[in-house]
C-alpha positions in Angstrom: 104.5 69.5 85.4 103.6 68.5 88.9 107.2 67.2 89.5 108.5 70.6 88.5 105.9 72.4 90.5 104.7 74.4 87.5 101.1 73.1 87.3 98.5 75.6 88.2 99.1 79.3 88.7 102.3 80.8 90.0 102.0 82.6 93.4 102.6 86.3 93.4 104.1 86.1 97.0 107.8 86.4 96.8 108.7 83.5 99.2 106.3 81.0 97.5 107.4 82.1 94.1 111.0 81.6 95.0 110.3 78.1 96.4 108.6 77.1 93.1 111.5 78.5 91.0 114.1 76.7 93.2 112.2 73.5 93.0 111.9 73.7 89.2 115.6 74.2 88.7 116.8 71.7 91.3 114.5 69.0 89.9 115.3 69.8 86.3 119.1 69.7 87.0 118.8 66.3 88.6 116.4 64.6 86.2 117.9 63.8 82.8 114.4 63.0 81.3 113.3 66.5 82.0 116.5 67.9 80.6 115.9 66.0 77.4 112.4 67.5 77.1 113.7 71.0 77.9 116.4 70.8 75.1 113.5 70.9 72.7 112.8 74.4 74.2 116.4 75.3 73.8 117.0 75.1 77.5 120.3 73.3 78.1 121.9 71.9 81.3 124.2 74.9 81.2 121.2 77.2 81.2 119.7 75.4 84.1 122.9 75.5 86.1 123.4 79.2 85.3 119.8 80.0 86.4 120.4 78.0 89.6 123.5 80.1 90.4 121.5 83.3 89.7 118.9 82.1 92.2 121.6 81.9 94.8 122.7 85.4 93.9 119.1 86.6 94.2 118.8 85.1 97.7 122.0 86.8 98.8 120.9 90.1 97.3 117.5 89.8 99.0 119.1 89.0 102.4 121.3 92.1 102.0 118.3 94.2 101.0 116.4 93.0 104.1 119.4 93.7 106.3 119.8 97.2 105.0 116.1 97.8 105.2 116.2 96.9 108.9 119.2 99.2 109.4 117.3 102.0 107.7 114.3 101.5 109.9 116.6 101.6 113.0 118.2 104.8 111.8 114.8 106.3 111.2 113.7 105.5 114.8 117.0 107.0 116.1 116.5 110.1 114.0 112.9 110.5 115.1 113.9 110.1 118.8 116.6 112.8 118.3 114.1 115.1 116.7 111.7 114.7 119.6 114.6 115.6 122.0 115.7 118.6 120.0 112.1 119.8 119.7 111.7 119.7 123.4 115.0 121.6 123.9 114.1 124.2 121.2 110.7 124.8 122.8 112.4 125.5 126.1 115.0 127.7 124.3 112.3 129.8 122.6 110.4 130.2 125.9 113.6 131.5 127.6 114.4 133.7 124.5 110.9 135.3 124.7 111.5 136.2 128.3 115.1 137.4 127.7 114.1 139.5 124.6 110.8 140.8 126.1 111.9 144.4 125.7 113.3 143.8 122.1 110.8 141.3 120.5 112.0 141.9 117.0 115.2 140.1 117.8 113.2 136.9 118.1 112.9 137.0 114.3 116.7 136.5 114.1 116.0 133.2 115.8 113.4 132.2 113.3 110.3 133.2 115.3 107.8 135.5 113.6 106.8 138.5 115.8 103.9 140.7 115.0 104.7 144.4 115.0 
């Protein structure tokens, strides 16, 4: 069990968990004695190899997820910056509109600003 890194409790942290799983499969694939013991549990070399391939797929998917997550965070920062700029511009626009429409304040409502009668 120590050789396969399955003694004790399995960590809930993703990176540590993945390291344990990778070690389990890599050791099991290389050690025919362990393979013989796993056959009793209906785990064949083909199963071990397939699982090892799935681990590679998992790592690739996780890398893609992290890349996309980073891109999403960058896009959110860009969007927030754009909203700050447009908010500043709109504040100035409404100030100018209040001055321009001082004699006809109800027209400010067509710009989306509530005006008390």
